[in-house]
C-alpha positions in Angstrom: 148.2 85.8 154.5 147.9 87.1 150.5 148.2 85.9 147.0 150.2 88.2 144.6 150.6 87.3 141.0 152.9 88.3 137.7 157.1 87.2 137.6 157.8 90.5 138.2 156.5 91.1 141.8 156.9 87.4 143.1 160.9 88.1 141.5 161.3 90.9 143.8 159.2 89.3 146.7 161.9 86.5 146.7 164.7 89.3 146.4 163.4 90.7 149.2 162.5 87.9 151.6 159.2 88.9 151.7 158.2 85.4 153.2 156.5 83.2 150.3 155.4 80.0 151.3 154.4 78.9 147.7 154.6 79.8 144.4 152.8 78.1 141.7 153.2 78.0 137.6 151.3 77.2 134.1 153.5 75.0 132.6 153.3 77.1 129.5 155.2 79.8 131.9 157.9 77.2 133.3 160.5 77.7 130.7 160.2 82.0 130.8 159.9 81.7 134.6 163.0 79.5 135.3 165.2 82.1 137.0 162.3 82.4 139.5 162.0 78.8 140.1 165.7 78.6 140.8 165.4 81.1 143.2 162.6 79.9 144.9 164.3 76.6 145.2 167.5 77.9 146.2 165.1 79.9 149.6 163.7 76.1 149.6 160.3 77.8 148.9 157.6 75.1 147.0 157.4 75.3 143.4 154.6 73.6 141.7 153.9 73.5 137.9 150.1 73.0 136.6 148.4 72.1 133.9 146.9 75.2 132.2 143.7 74.0 133.0 144.3 73.1 136.7 145.9 76.1 137.4 143.2 78.3 136.0 140.5 76.4 137.7 142.1 76.8 141.0 143.2 80.2 140.6 141.1 81.8 138.3 143.6 84.4 136.8 143.8 86.0 133.3 145.9 84.2 130.8 148.8 86.4 131.0 148.8 85.7 134.5 150.5 82.5 134.7 151.5 82.4 138.2 150.9 82.9 141.6 152.8 83.1 145.0 151.4 82.7 148.3 153.0 85.3 150.4 153.0 86.3 154.6 151.6 89.4 156.0 153.8 92.8 154.6 156.6 93.0 157.3 156.1 96.7 159.1 157.8 97.9 162.0 156.9 100.3 164.6 157.3 103.7 165.0 160.1 104.1 167.3 162.1 101.8 164.6 160.6 103.4 162.3 162.0 107.0 163.7 165.4 105.2 164.2 166.0 104.8 160.3 165.1 108.5 159.7 167.9 109.7 157.9 166.5 113.4 157.4 165.0 112.5 154.1 161.7 112.9 153.3 159.0 110.8 155.4 155.2 110.2 153.5 152.6 110.1 155.8 149.3 108.2 154.1 146.0 109.6 156.2 143.8 106.4 155.4 144.6 106.1 151.8 142.7 102.8 150.8 142.8 102.8 147.0 145.4 99.8 147.1 146.2 100.6 143.0 146.6 104.6 144.3 148.8 103.3 147.5 151.0 101.0 144.4 151.8 104.4 142.7 152.8 105.9 145.6 154.7 103.6 147.1 156.9 103.4 143.5 157.3 107.1 143.1 158.1 107.0 147.3 160.8 104.3 146.3 162.2 106.6 143.4 162.5 109.8 145.0 164.3 108.6 148.0 161.7 108.9 150.3 162.7 107.2 153.9 159.7 105.3 154.8 156.0 105.2 155.0 153.4 105.5 158.1 149.9 104.5 157.7 147.2 104.2 159.9 146.1 100.3 161.5 143.0 100.4 160.0 141.3 101.9 156.7 144.2 101.7 155.0 144.7 99.9 151.5 145.3 96.2 151.8 148.4 94.9 151.0 147.0 92.7 147.8 148.3 91.8 144.5 147.0 95.1 142.6 149.0 96.9 145.5 152.4 95.2 144.8 152.3 94.9 141.3 151.7 98.9 141.0 154.3 99.5 143.1 156.3 97.1 140.9 158.2 95.8 143.9 158.6 98.8 145.7 156.8 97.8 148.5 159.3 95.9 149.5 162.3 98.5 149.4 160.8 100.9 151.9 160.2 100.8 155.4 156.7 101.1 156.4 155.2 101.9 159.6 151.9 100.6 160.8 150.4 103.0 163.8 147.5 103.3 166.1 147.1 106.9 165.8 147.4 109.2 162.9 148.1 112.2 165.2 149.7 110.7 167.8 152.8 109.7 164.9 152.6 113.5 163.7 153.5 115.3 167.0 156.3 112.0 168.1 157.5 113.5 164.2 157.0 117.3 165.4 158.8 116.7 168.4 161.9 115.6 166.5 161.5 118.6 164.3 160.6 117.5 161.5 158.4 119.7 160.0 154.7 118.3 159.3 153.4 119.5 155.9 149.8 118.8 154.5 149.2 118.4 150.4 145.8 120.0 150.1 143.6 122.4 148.3 143.2 124.3 151.4 147.1 125.8 151.1 147.3 129.4 151.2 150.5 128.7 149.6 151.9 126.2 147.0 154.8 123.5 146.7 156.8 126.1 145.1 156.8 128.5 148.0 158.4 126.1 150.5 162.1 124.8 151.1 161.7 121.0 151.1 165.7 121.1 151.5 164.5 120.9 155.7 163.7 117.6 157.2 160.0 117.3 156.0 157.0 114.7 156.5 154.7 114.7 154.3 150.7 114.0 154.4 148.2 112.8 151.7 144.8 112.4 152.2 142.4 110.0 151.3 140.6 109.1 148.1 137.5 110.4 149.4 137.8 112.9 152.1 141.4 114.8 151.7 143.2 115.0 154.9 141.0 115.2 157.6 140.9 118.4 159.9 142.0 117.5 163.4 145.5 116.4 161.4 145.2 119.1 159.2 145.3 121.2 162.6 148.8 119.5 163.6 150.4 120.8 160.0 153.4 123.4 160.1 152.2 124.3 157.0 149.7 123.3 154.4 150.6 123.2 150.8 148.4 123.3 147.4 149.3 122.1 143.6 148.9 125.0 141.4 147.0 123.5 138.8 146.0 124.5 135.5 142.3 125.8 135.0 141.1 122.8 132.7 141.8 120.4 135.2 139.4 120.5 138.4 141.9 118.0 140.1 144.2 115.2 140.6 144.7 112.0 141.7 146.3 111.3 145.3 149.1 109.5 143.7 149.6 111.7 140.5 149.8 114.7 142.9 152.4 112.7 145.4 154.3 112.6 142.1 154.1 116.3 141.4 
């Protein structure tokens, strides 16, 4: 279970049938959240309107977050289901990305740029929490996500399907502008601290870097993926 907050995130979760069990709203926000209340009740989801004092005592949120929902764990799919849905658009692999803000921003970009889906490891991956959902602008409910026990096994499987494996790393000799992205590709983004692991790099068909102005030392992982 997780809690998500904010009208936009909760509305997107309701539309996606993401497994919301309960919604609480501060009385002051009841009128502006009528579209959420109506949709929730259509779906037979409990909605409680609480006094401002009771709401903030129970949930301890800031003044501009006067709505919260309790949601089931995010639905993920198997690698087999994931590849069955693959239709020649890019695939994203996150190699132990742990920051929910980065992961949320990456998901938002992935949805905007028609990425087919995202593969993440079972362990040591960013939590699906309110911050991630909000940063993704609800995008987390609009893209298939596969959890796998072993990233390397997933890469080998994708490669067997003639999907090119591309690691985005400063270790690359060629840049992203030297590569034709029209082919079927899986793009790997590494963790915030360590980047892409050596064992994963060794399985890559291509290692590409982003050329950046010398005035900047490096890029945030979500900014790099956006480029």
